[in-house]
Structures are given as C-alpha cells and as structure tokens.
C-alpha positions as CSV (number, residue, x, y, z in Angstrom):
1,V,-4.4,4.3,16.2
2,E,-5.2,3.0,19.9
3,P,-6.0,-0.6,20.1
4,P,-9.9,-1.7,20.9
5,P,-10.5,-1.9,24.7
6,V,-10.8,-5.9,24.2
7,K,-8.1,-8.6,25.0
8,R,-8.6,-10.6,22.1
9,I,-8.3,-9.5,18.4
10,H,-8.7,-11.6,15.4
11,A,-7.6,-9.9,12.3
12,I,-8.3,-11.1,8.6
13,Y,-6.9,-9.7,5.6
14,G,-5.9,-10.3,2.0
15,I,-2.3,-9.7,0.8
16,N,-0.2,-9.8,-2.4
17,L,-2.1,-7.8,-4.8
18,P,-0.9,-4.6,-6.3
19,T,-1.8,-1.6,-4.2
20,E,-1.6,2.2,-4.6
21,V,0.8,3.8,-2.3
22,G,1.7,6.9,-4.1
23,S,1.3,9.1,-7.1
24,V,4.0,11.5,-9.0
25,Y,2.8,14.8,-10.1
26,K,4.2,17.3,-12.0
27,R,3.4,21.2,-12.9
28,K,0.8,21.9,-15.6
29,D,2.0,24.3,-18.0
30,T,-1.0,26.7,-17.4
31,C,-2.0,30.4,-17.7
32,F,-4.9,31.3,-15.9
33,S,-6.4,34.7,-14.8
34,E,-8.3,35.6,-11.8
35,S,-11.7,34.8,-13.2
36,N,-10.1,31.5,-14.4
37,V,-8.5,29.2,-12.0
38,K,-7.1,25.6,-12.7
39,N,-5.6,22.7,-11.2
40,L,-1.8,23.3,-11.6
41,Y,-0.6,19.5,-11.4
42,K,-1.4,16.2,-13.1
43,L,-0.4,12.8,-13.1
44,D,2.9,12.4,-14.6
45,S,2.4,9.8,-17.1
46,K,5.9,9.6,-18.0
47,A,7.7,9.1,-14.5
48,F,9.6,6.0,-14.3
49,I,11.8,4.5,-11.5
50,R,15.4,4.5,-11.6
51,E,17.1,1.8,-10.8
52,R,20.6,2.0,-8.4
53,K,23.2,1.0,-9.7
54,G,24.3,-2.6,-8.0
55,D,21.0,-3.1,-6.8
56,N,19.7,-6.5,-7.4
57,K,16.1,-5.6,-6.6
58,P,14.8,-3.6,-9.5
59,H,12.4,-0.7,-8.7
60,G,12.4,-1.9,-5.2
61,G,9.3,-4.2,-5.8
62,Y,7.2,-0.9,-6.7
63,Q,5.8,-0.7,-10.1
64,L,5.0,2.6,-11.6
65,K,2.2,3.1,-14.1
66,G,0.9,6.3,-15.7
67,G,1.8,8.1,-12.3
68,I,0.6,5.9,-9.9
69,L,2.9,4.0,-7.4
70,M,2.0,0.7,-6.5
71,E,3.4,-2.1,-4.0
72,T,3.7,-5.8,-5.1
73,N,4.4,-9.0,-3.8
74,K,8.1,-8.3,-4.5
75,T,8.0,-5.1,-2.4
76,P,10.3,-5.3,0.7
77,Q,8.3,-4.1,3.8
78,A,10.3,-2.3,6.6
79,V,7.2,-3.0,9.3
80,S,8.1,-7.0,8.5
81,N,11.8,-7.2,8.6
82,G,12.0,-6.8,5.0
83,R,9.5,-9.6,4.2
84,R,8.0,-9.3,0.3
85,V,4.3,-8.7,0.5
86,S,2.0,-6.1,-0.4
87,G,-1.6,-5.0,0.3
88,D,-5.0,-6.4,-0.6
89,G,-5.4,-4.3,-3.6
90,T,-7.2,-1.3,-1.9
91,V,-5.1,-0.9,1.4
92,P,-1.5,-1.0,1.8
93,Y,0.4,-3.9,3.7
94,F,2.0,-1.0,6.5
95,S,-2.0,-0.1,7.4
96,L,-2.9,-3.5,7.0
97,Q,-0.5,-5.2,9.9
98,H,-1.0,-2.4,11.9
99,C,-3.2,-4.1,14.3
100,Q,0.0,-6.5,15.1
101,S,1.5,-3.3,17.1
102,W,-1.6,-4.1,19.6
103,N,-0.3,-7.5,20.6
104,A,0.8,-6.1,24.0
105,N,-0.4,-4.8,27.4
106,G,-2.6,-7.6,27.7
107,R,-3.6,-8.0,24.7
108,N,-3.7,-11.2,22.3
109,V,-3.6,-10.4,18.5
110,T,-4.2,-13.4,15.9
111,V,-3.3,-12.4,12.2
112,V,-4.5,-14.3,9.3
113,E,-3.2,-13.0,5.8
114,L,-5.2,-14.6,3.2
115,D,-3.2,-14.8,-0.4
116,K,-4.8,-12.6,-3.0
117,A,-7.8,-11.9,-1.2
118,E,-9.2,-8.3,-2.7
119,H,-10.3,-6.2,0.0
120,R,-14.3,-5.5,-1.1
121,E,-14.3,-9.4,-2.4
122,I,-12.5,-11.0,1.0
123,L,-16.1,-12.0,2.6
124,A,-17.0,-13.9,-0.7
125,D,-13.6,-15.6,0.0
126,P,-14.1,-19.4,1.0
127,R,-10.9,-19.0,3.0
128,F,-12.7,-16.3,5.1
C-alpha cells in the first residue's frame, strides 16, 4: 500500500485483543451429483496447535478454537522485533502497524497504540 501524499501522518489504533488471523478447514465427506453441488470444506472444530518440543512459548501465543486461529497479546510479531502484541479484535497487528513503514522519504509518522481499544468502539474511547 502506497503512503498518502502528505508529510505528516497520525495513526491511532487499538491493540492486545484476540484477533482472527486464519482458520483451519477440513474436507467434508460429501457425495453430490451434477444437480446438487455442495461446499466441500468446513471449519475443523477439532484442530489444535501442537507445541514444539523444548518450546517454552506454548502455541506461539496463538489460540485455536473451533477452527478459528487468533493472535493474542502473547503472540510474537516479526514486524515488531518479536514484541508480543495482537490486533484490535478486527484487524491483525501486522496490518495495523503497516503505516509505520511510511516513515521515510520526508514523511513523519506518529503512532499511538491504545491497549484494549476495540476496532469499532475506538471513537468512543476517552483516550482517543
């Protein structure tokens, strides 16, 4: 995403709420005919994250429930030097922090991260 054509950018967003980042599907046992086409996949509600041997960070900070993978405030973020943080409940942290990559070529980017501020409710947050 290209930066906007302005010199100063102020970004304010929420962090540290469980945020969906993926899902696990399995193939359905489905028989169908030409006249009865069905979806062949469904969420795998029995999927789980296997801990790596010798890893002192269980599940890498992710949660997997009902086939939905969520980042949490314990998820290390590669884009933030391993800092443990998650998104705003709607947008993953990786996407929220993207505006920081615009801090170059004469642009000044200021970021304010509001702990536990939810994506839709941030405008009503007194810290905003």
